[in-house]
MARLOVEX-26900 format. One record per residue: chain; y, x, z of N, C-alpha, C in turn. Coordinates in Angstrom, 3 decimals, padded with zeros to 6 digits. Example, Ala and Ser with C-alpha at 12.3 -4.5 7.8 and 13.67 -1.06 7.14 Angstrom:
BEGIN
@drenvo A	nc2 -005.690	nc1 013.190	nc3 007.800	cac2 -004.500	cac1 012.300	cac3 007.800	cc2 -003.300	cc1 013.200	cc3 007.800
@drenvo A	nc2 -002.250	nc1 012.850	nc3 007.080	cac2 -001.060	cac1 013.670	cac3 007.140	cc2 000.030	cc1 012.900	cc3 007.870
END
This chain:
BEGIN
@drenvo A	nc2 188.164	nc1 068.537	nc3 001.336	cac2 186.960	cac1 068.121	cac3 002.021	cc2 187.208	cc1 068.154	cc3 003.525
@drenvo A	nc2 186.486	nc1 067.312	nc3 004.232	cac2 186.554	cac1 067.268	cac3 005.689	cc2 185.138	cc1 067.278	cc3 006.235
@drenvo A	nc2 184.900	nc1 068.113	nc3 007.221	cac2 183.584	cac1 068.229	cac3 007.844	cc2 183.725	cc1 068.011	cc3 009.341
@drenvo A	nc2 182.968	nc1 067.062	nc3 009.861	cac2 182.855	cac1 066.864	cac3 011.305	cc2 181.444	cc1 067.263	cc3 011.703
@drenvo A	nc2 181.330	nc1 068.116	nc3 012.699	cac2 180.025	cac1 068.498	cac3 013.230	cc2 180.042	cc1 068.259	cc3 014.726
@drenvo A	nc2 179.114	nc1 067.419	nc3 015.181	cac2 178.899	cac1 067.203	cac3 016.608	cc2 177.656	cc1 067.991	cc3 016.979
@drenvo A	nc2 177.774	nc1 068.831	nc3 017.995	cac2 176.618	cac1 069.635	cac3 018.366	cc2 176.531	cc1 069.816	cc3 019.871
@drenvo A	nc2 175.326	nc1 070.124	nc3 020.294	cac2 175.045	cac1 070.388	cac3 021.701	cc2 174.166	cc1 071.623	cc3 021.777
@drenvo A	nc2 174.570	nc1 072.579	nc3 022.578	cac2 173.780	cac1 073.791	cac3 022.809	cc2 173.329	cc1 073.756	cc3 024.263
@drenvo A	nc2 172.024	nc1 073.822	nc3 024.471	cac2 171.472	cac1 073.760	cac3 025.816	cc2 170.655	cc1 075.007	cc3 026.112
@drenvo A	nc2 171.005	nc1 075.742	nc3 027.161	cac2 170.173	cac1 076.880	cac3 027.569	cc2 168.818	cc1 076.373	cc3 028.068
@drenvo A	nc2 167.759	nc1 077.049	nc3 027.714	cac2 166.407	cac1 076.658	cac3 028.105	cc2 165.846	cc1 077.698	cc3 029.084
@drenvo A	nc2 165.191	nc1 077.201	nc3 030.122	cac2 164.499	cac1 078.083	cac3 031.056	cc2 165.366	cc1 078.709	cc3 032.118
@drenvo A	nc2 166.537	nc1 078.106	nc3 032.369	cac2 167.444	cac1 078.685	cac3 033.363	cc2 167.763	cc1 077.705	cc3 034.487
@drenvo A	nc2 167.016	nc1 076.614	nc3 034.568	cac2 167.264	cac1 075.627	cac3 035.605	cc2 168.172	cc1 074.519	cc3 035.132
@drenvo A	nc2 168.558	nc1 073.671	nc3 036.084	cac2 169.360	cac1 072.490	cac3 035.755	cc2 170.852	cc1 072.765	cc3 035.671
@drenvo A	nc2 171.350	nc1 073.748	nc3 036.380	cac2 172.785	cac1 074.034	cac3 036.412	cc2 173.153	cc1 074.938	cc3 035.236
@drenvo A	nc2 173.496	nc1 074.311	nc3 034.098	cac2 173.768	cac1 075.070	cac3 032.879	cc2 175.238	cc1 075.024	cc3 032.463
@drenvo A	nc2 176.064	nc1 074.383	nc3 033.281	cac2 177.476	cac1 074.198	cac3 032.922	cc2 178.219	cc1 075.479	cc3 032.615
@drenvo A	nc2 177.955	nc1 076.521	nc3 033.366	cac2 178.662	cac1 077.791	cac3 033.137	cc2 178.317	cc1 078.369	cc3 031.767
@drenvo A	nc2 177.049	nc1 078.268	nc3 031.369	cac2 176.641	cac1 078.792	cac3 030.063	cc2 177.126	cc1 077.904	cc3 028.923
@drenvo A	nc2 177.098	nc1 076.593	nc3 029.120	cac2 177.617	cac1 075.680	cac3 028.106	cc2 179.113	cc1 075.922	cc3 027.917
@drenvo A	nc2 179.802	nc1 076.241	nc3 028.979	cac2 181.241	cac1 076.530	cac3 028.885	cc2 181.516	cc1 077.696	cc3 027.937
@drenvo A	nc2 180.586	nc1 078.634	nc3 027.840	cac2 180.758	cac1 079.760	cac3 026.908	cc2 180.806	cc1 079.245	cc3 025.466
@drenvo A	nc2 179.966	nc1 078.265	nc3 025.141	cac2 179.983	cac1 077.670	cac3 023.799	cc2 181.296	cc1 076.940	cc3 023.551
@drenvo A	nc2 181.747	nc1 076.176	nc3 024.527	cac2 182.999	cac1 075.430	cac3 024.380	cc2 184.174	cc1 076.401	cc3 024.246
@drenvo A	nc2 184.125	nc1 077.492	nc3 024.965	cac2 185.184	cac1 078.513	cac3 024.869	cc2 185.292	cc1 079.034	cc3 023.429
@drenvo A	nc2 184.167	nc1 079.276	nc3 022.792	cac2 184.154	cac1 079.747	cac3 021.399	cc2 184.794	cc1 078.701	cc3 020.488
@drenvo A	nc2 184.421	nc1 077.448	nc3 020.672	cac2 184.967	cac1 076.371	cac3 019.840	cc2 186.479	cc1 076.283	cc3 020.009
@drenvo A	nc2 186.944	nc1 076.304	nc3 021.223	cac2 188.385	cac1 076.190	cac3 021.464	cc2 189.146	cc1 077.392	cc3 020.917
@drenvo A	nc2 188.548	nc1 078.564	nc3 020.980	cac2 189.196	cac1 079.770	cac3 020.449	cc2 189.252	cc1 079.760	cc3 018.920
@drenvo A	nc2 188.426	nc1 078.937	nc3 018.292	cac2 188.390	cac1 078.897	cac3 016.827	cc2 189.677	cc1 078.352	cc3 016.222
@drenvo A	nc2 190.409	nc1 077.567	nc3 016.988	cac2 191.627	cac1 076.959	cac3 016.471	cc2 191.388	cc1 075.682	cc3 015.678
@drenvo A	nc2 190.121	nc1 075.315	nc3 015.463	cac2 189.818	cac1 074.081	cac3 014.746	cc2 189.959	cc1 072.884	cc3 015.686
@drenvo A	nc2 190.323	nc1 071.728	nc3 015.151	cac2 190.371	cac1 070.530	cac3 015.992	cc2 188.992	cc1 070.292	cc3 016.607
@drenvo A	nc2 188.954	nc1 069.947	nc3 017.889	cac2 187.672	cac1 069.746	cac3 018.561	cc2 187.841	cc1 068.813	cc3 019.742
@drenvo A	nc2 186.706	nc1 068.302	nc3 020.187	cac2 186.668	cac1 067.424	cac3 021.360	cc2 185.316	cc1 067.630	cc3 022.028
@drenvo A	nc2 185.322	nc1 067.747	nc3 023.348	cac2 184.083	cac1 067.886	cac3 024.112	cc2 183.944	cc1 066.689	cc3 025.036
@drenvo A	nc2 182.742	nc1 066.096	nc3 025.047	cac2 182.455	cac1 065.026	cac3 025.996	cc2 181.190	cc1 065.405	cc3 026.768
@drenvo A	nc2 180.604	nc1 064.471	nc3 027.462	cac2 179.468	cac1 064.768	cac3 028.331	cc2 178.218	cc1 065.204	cc3 027.565
@drenvo A	nc2 178.119	nc1 064.855	nc3 026.293	cac2 176.902	cac1 065.127	cac3 025.541	cc2 177.074	cc1 066.103	cc3 024.379
@drenvo A	nc2 178.235	nc1 066.097	nc3 023.727	cac2 178.437	cac1 066.886	cac3 022.514	cc2 179.836	cc1 067.490	cc3 022.466
@drenvo A	nc2 179.963	nc1 068.500	nc3 021.639	cac2 181.261	cac1 069.016	cac3 021.229	cc2 181.366	cc1 068.744	cc3 019.736
@drenvo A	nc2 182.474	nc1 068.152	nc3 019.319	cac2 182.691	cac1 067.856	cac3 017.903	cc2 183.796	cc1 068.764	cc3 017.391
@drenvo A	nc2 183.551	nc1 069.339	nc3 016.223	cac2 184.494	cac1 070.265	cac3 015.589	cc2 184.788	cc1 069.744	cc3 014.193
@drenvo A	nc2 186.055	nc1 069.855	nc3 013.773	cac2 186.452	cac1 069.440	cac3 012.431	cc2 186.982	cc1 070.635	cc3 011.659
@drenvo A	nc2 186.552	nc1 070.740	nc3 010.409	cac2 187.034	cac1 071.818	cac3 009.553	cc2 187.128	cc1 071.370	cc3 008.114
@drenvo A	nc2 187.583	nc1 072.275	nc3 007.271	cac2 187.792	cac1 071.961	cac3 005.860	cc2 186.553	cc1 072.155	cc3 005.008
@drenvo A	nc2 185.562	nc1 072.922	nc3 005.486	cac2 184.315	cac1 073.059	cac3 004.744	cc2 183.177	cc1 073.389	cc3 005.705
@drenvo A	nc2 181.971	nc1 073.176	nc3 005.230	cac2 180.799	cac1 073.332	cac3 006.066	cc2 180.623	cc1 074.765	cc3 006.566
@drenvo A	nc2 180.890	nc1 075.736	nc3 005.715	cac2 180.749	cac1 077.139	cac3 006.135	cc2 181.658	cc1 077.467	cc3 007.311
@drenvo A	nc2 182.888	nc1 076.982	nc3 007.262	cac2 183.862	cac1 077.240	cac3 008.324	cc2 183.373	cc1 076.685	cc3 009.662
@drenvo A	nc2 182.903	nc1 075.445	nc3 009.654	cac2 182.469	cac1 074.806	cac3 010.891	cc2 181.156	cc1 075.415	cc3 011.381
@drenvo A	nc2 180.236	nc1 075.662	nc3 010.473	cac2 178.946	cac1 076.218	cac3 010.884	cc2 179.092	cc1 077.636	cc3 011.433
@drenvo A	nc2 180.083	nc1 078.373	nc3 010.995	cac2 180.335	cac1 079.700	cac3 011.563	cc2 180.705	cc1 079.579	cc3 013.039
@drenvo A	nc2 181.478	nc1 078.561	nc3 013.380	cac2 181.853	cac1 078.324	cac3 014.780	cc2 180.628	cc1 077.906	cc3 015.590
@drenvo A	nc2 179.811	nc1 077.026	nc3 015.033	cac2 178.592	cac1 076.606	cac3 015.723	cc2 177.684	cc1 077.803	cc3 015.956
@drenvo A	nc2 177.515	nc1 078.629	nc3 014.953	cac2 176.659	cac1 079.814	cac3 015.070	cc2 177.157	cc1 080.744	cc3 016.174
@drenvo A	nc2 178.460	nc1 080.957	nc3 016.224	cac2 179.035	cac1 081.816	cac3 017.259	cc2 178.868	cc1 081.195	cc3 018.654
@drenvo A	nc2 179.010	nc1 079.877	nc3 018.746	cac2 178.830	cac1 079.184	cac3 020.028	cc2 177.388	cc1 079.316	cc3 020.512
@drenvo A	nc2 176.435	nc1 079.167	nc3 019.610	cac2 175.023	cac1 079.338	cac3 019.963	cc2 174.774	cc1 080.768	cc3 020.438
@drenvo A	nc2 175.323	nc1 081.734	nc3 019.729	cac2 175.140	cac1 083.145	cac3 020.110	cc2 175.710	cc1 083.430	cc3 021.492
@drenvo A	nc2 176.818	nc1 082.785	nc3 021.833	cac2 177.437	cac1 083.003	cac3 023.149	cc2 176.521	cc1 082.521	cc3 024.268
@drenvo A	nc2 175.843	nc1 081.404	nc3 024.050	cac2 174.906	cac1 080.895	cac3 025.057	cc2 173.635	cc1 081.739	cc3 025.057
@drenvo A	nc2 173.163	nc1 082.060	nc3 023.890	cac2 171.941	cac1 082.856	cac3 023.759	cc2 172.079	cc1 084.224	cc3 024.428
@drenvo A	nc2 173.282	nc1 084.751	nc3 024.445	cac2 173.520	cac1 086.043	cac3 025.101	cc2 173.300	cc1 085.973	cc3 026.607
@drenvo A	nc2 173.400	nc1 084.764	nc3 027.165	cac2 173.238	cac1 084.568	cac3 028.605	cc2 171.826	cc1 084.143	cc3 028.993
@drenvo A	nc2 171.014	nc1 083.738	nc3 028.023	cac2 169.625	cac1 083.352	cac3 028.279	cc2 168.820	cc1 083.653	cc3 027.017
@drenvo A	nc2 167.546	nc1 083.644	nc3 027.109	cac2 166.728	cac1 084.038	cac3 025.968	cc2 166.392	cc1 082.935	cc3 024.994
@drenvo A	nc2 166.702	nc1 081.684	nc3 025.350	cac2 166.292	cac1 080.564	cac3 024.509	cc2 167.311	cc1 079.442	cc3 024.608
@drenvo A	nc2 167.638	nc1 078.825	nc3 023.460	cac2 168.567	cac1 077.702	cac3 023.443	cc2 168.021	cc1 076.586	cc3 022.564
@drenvo A	nc2 168.452	nc1 075.381	nc3 022.858	cac2 168.179	cac1 074.213	cac3 022.020	cc2 169.494	cc1 073.813	cc3 021.363
@drenvo A	nc2 169.448	nc1 073.541	nc3 020.067	cac2 170.633	cac1 073.115	cac3 019.327	cc2 170.362	cc1 071.753	cc3 018.697
@drenvo A	nc2 171.232	nc1 070.781	nc3 019.006	cac2 171.205	cac1 069.463	cac3 018.367	cc2 172.506	cc1 069.359	cc3 017.579
@drenvo A	nc2 172.402	nc1 068.940	nc3 016.317	cac2 173.578	cac1 068.938	cac3 015.449	cc2 173.569	cc1 067.713	cc3 014.540
@drenvo A	nc2 174.743	nc1 067.127	nc3 014.376	cac2 174.930	cac1 066.029	cac3 013.437	cc2 176.219	cc1 066.301	cc3 012.671
@drenvo A	nc2 176.182	nc1 066.122	nc3 011.337	cac2 177.351	cac1 066.430	cac3 010.515	cc2 177.744	cc1 065.247	cc3 009.643
@drenvo A	nc2 179.052	nc1 065.107	nc3 009.426	cac2 179.619	cac1 064.118	cac3 008.506	cc2 180.491	cc1 064.902	cc3 007.538
@drenvo A	nc2 180.067	nc1 064.958	nc3 006.289	cac2 180.740	cac1 065.771	cac3 005.270	cc2 181.229	cc1 064.830	cc3 004.176
@drenvo A	nc2 182.531	nc1 064.860	nc3 003.904	cac2 183.045	cac1 063.965	cac3 002.871	cc2 184.319	cc1 064.501	cc3 002.253
@drenvo A	nc2 184.597	nc1 063.993	nc3 001.069	cac2 185.848	cac1 064.317	cac3 000.404	cc2 186.993	cc1 063.705	cc3 001.199
@drenvo A	nc2 188.136	nc1 064.309	nc3 001.120	cac2 189.303	cac1 063.785	cac3 001.820	cc2 189.865	cc1 064.814	cc3 002.763
@drenvo A	nc2 190.952	nc1 064.460	nc3 003.374	cac2 191.675	cac1 065.393	cac3 004.214	cc2 191.188	cc1 065.440	cc3 005.645
@drenvo A	nc2 191.811	nc1 066.318	nc3 006.363	cac2 191.505	cac1 066.507	cac3 007.773	cc2 192.082	cc1 065.345	cc3 008.581
@drenvo A	nc2 191.760	nc1 065.343	nc3 009.870	cac2 192.303	cac1 064.352	cac3 010.789	cc2 191.324	cc1 063.250	cc3 011.137
@drenvo A	nc2 190.096	nc1 063.354	nc3 010.652	cac2 189.130	cac1 062.291	cac3 010.924	cc2 188.635	cc1 062.309	cc3 012.361
@drenvo A	nc2 188.736	nc1 063.440	nc3 013.041	cac2 188.314	cac1 063.511	cac3 014.438	cc2 189.070	cc1 062.466	cc3 015.266
@drenvo A	nc2 190.336	nc1 062.328	nc3 015.005	cac2 191.155	cac1 061.341	cac3 015.701	cc2 191.120	cc1 059.983	cc3 015.008
@drenvo A	nc2 191.126	nc1 059.976	nc3 013.685	cac2 191.237	cac1 058.724	cac3 012.933	cc2 190.031	cc1 057.815	cc3 013.130
@drenvo A	nc2 188.838	nc1 058.398	nc3 013.197	cac2 187.642	cac1 057.568	cac3 013.353	cc2 187.646	cc1 056.840	cc3 014.692
@drenvo A	nc2 188.080	nc1 057.510	nc3 015.731	cac2 188.162	cac1 056.887	cac3 017.046	cc2 189.263	cc1 055.829	cc3 017.051
@drenvo A	nc2 190.386	nc1 056.133	nc3 016.427	cac2 191.498	cac1 055.174	cac3 016.378	cc2 191.095	cc1 053.898	cc3 015.663
@drenvo A	nc2 190.281	nc1 054.009	nc3 014.623	cac2 189.823	cac1 052.818	cac3 013.910	cc2 188.997	cc1 051.920	cc3 014.823
@drenvo A	nc2 188.079	nc1 052.498	nc3 015.548	cac2 187.248	cac1 051.714	cac3 016.476	cc2 188.123	cc1 051.075	cc3 017.548
@drenvo A	nc2 189.067	nc1 051.840	nc3 018.099	cac2 189.946	cac1 051.304	cac3 019.137	cc2 190.778	cc1 050.147	cc3 018.598
@drenvo A	nc2 191.202	nc1 050.244	nc3 017.344	cac2 191.981	cac1 049.161	cac3 016.741	cc2 191.150	cc1 047.872	cc3 016.680
@drenvo A	nc2 189.886	nc1 047.988	nc3 016.340	cac2 189.013	cac1 046.804	cac3 016.312	cc2 188.736	cc1 046.266	cc3 017.701
@drenvo A	nc2 188.751	nc1 047.114	nc3 018.688	cac2 188.507	cac1 046.678	cac3 020.062	cc2 189.707	cc1 045.963	cc3 020.671
@drenvo A	nc2 190.904	nc1 046.253	nc3 020.154	cac2 192.139	cac1 045.678	cac3 020.708	cc2 192.275	cc1 044.200	cc3 020.418
END
């Protein structure tokens, strides 16, 4: 099985400059050892099962929550049979069509 989860954790009630707190969530994801990618809106993590990926998301939320009292979590998941590597393969497919 392959699970892709794109998520965004936003600190609430701490003003507009939230980059330092969001970095705590990204730090957790990168330390997990799972394939991941961060862009301006989301961090996407790939794992072999939903429990594995959701544990990383939960820890990332806790890291931000420790710095403020309230967080917003937006999450989207793609769960399917098959092997890993879809984090890169899905983008490569689109790029191939664009070429």
